[in-house]
C-alpha positions in Angstrom: 75.2 110.3 62.3 78.0 110.1 60.0 79.6 111.9 62.6 78.7 109.9 65.5 79.1 106.7 64.0 83.0 107.9 63.5 83.2 108.9 66.4 82.4 105.5 68.0 85.1 103.7 65.4 87.3 106.1 67.0 87.1 104.7 70.4 87.2 101.4 69.3 83.4 101.0 69.4 81.5 98.3 67.1 78.6 100.5 64.8 75.4 99.8 63.6 73.4 101.5 60.7 69.7 100.4 61.0 68.8 102.5 57.2 65.6 103.4 56.4 66.2 102.1 52.3 66.4 98.8 51.0 70.8 99.2 49.7 73.5 98.2 53.0 75.7 100.4 50.6 73.9 103.1 51.6 75.2 103.1 54.4 78.1 105.8 55.6 82.0 104.4 55.6 81.5 104.1 59.6 79.3 102.0 60.1 80.4 98.2 60.9 77.3 96.5 60.6 74.2 97.6 58.6 70.9 96.6 58.5 68.6 97.5 55.3 65.1 97.7 57.0 63.1 99.2 54.3 60.8 100.5 56.4 61.4 104.3 55.7 60.6 106.4 58.6 58.8 103.5 60.3 62.4 102.3 61.0 62.8 105.4 63.5 59.9 102.2 66.0 62.9 99.7 65.3 65.2 102.6 66.9 62.7 103.5 69.1 62.2 99.7 70.7 65.6 98.5 70.0 67.7 100.2 72.3 68.2 100.8 76.1 68.4 104.3 76.2 67.5 106.7 72.5 70.9 109.8 72.4 69.4 112.5 70.3 71.5 114.3 68.6 70.4 117.5 66.6 68.0 116.7 64.5 64.3 117.3 62.6 61.1 115.4 62.5 62.1 112.3 62.0 64.6 112.7 65.5 61.4 114.3 67.4 59.6 111.3 65.9 62.6 108.5 67.3 62.2 111.0 70.9 58.9 110.0 71.2 58.8 106.5 70.5 61.4 106.0 72.9 60.0 108.2 75.2 56.2 106.0 74.8 58.5 102.9 76.0 59.6 104.3 78.7 63.2 104.2 77.1 65.7 106.6 78.9 66.4 109.6 76.1 69.4 111.7 75.9 69.8 114.8 74.1 72.4 117.3 72.8 71.5 120.3 71.4 68.1 118.6 69.8 64.2 119.4 71.1 63.3 120.7 74.5 60.9 117.3 75.1 59.6 116.9 78.7 61.7 113.5 79.7 64.5 114.5 77.9 67.9 115.0 79.7 69.7 117.3 78.1 73.6 117.7 78.6 75.9 119.8 76.4 79.0 117.3 75.0 78.9 113.6 73.6 80.7 112.9 76.5 77.9 113.6 78.6 75.4 111.4 76.6 77.5 108.6 76.9 77.6 109.3 80.9 74.2 109.7 81.4 73.7 106.4 79.4 76.2 104.4 81.0 74.9 105.7 84.4 71.3 104.2 83.5 72.6 101.1 82.7 74.3 100.2 84.9 72.0 101.4 88.2 
């Protein structure tokens, strides 16, 4: 997520990190707002619930759980080099991921 936050900051965006632990200082240096949940892996549910859409990039089983939780909540999920799952819109670039999410949010 460090690379995602860095890219968002470089584009002038504000970044939010929803952390598994209780220490805000564990956020990467590109996070503007660090939310230390202390929830461990349960924070994946917070991530899936809080967003209007989810962009999954790469990842392991934690990413897969976020995808599943978001799909169960009927959220738009866009995937970039991630799990191939029914209901996930696959894209090839970060720009395409942003466009897909914005297209969905504006319709």
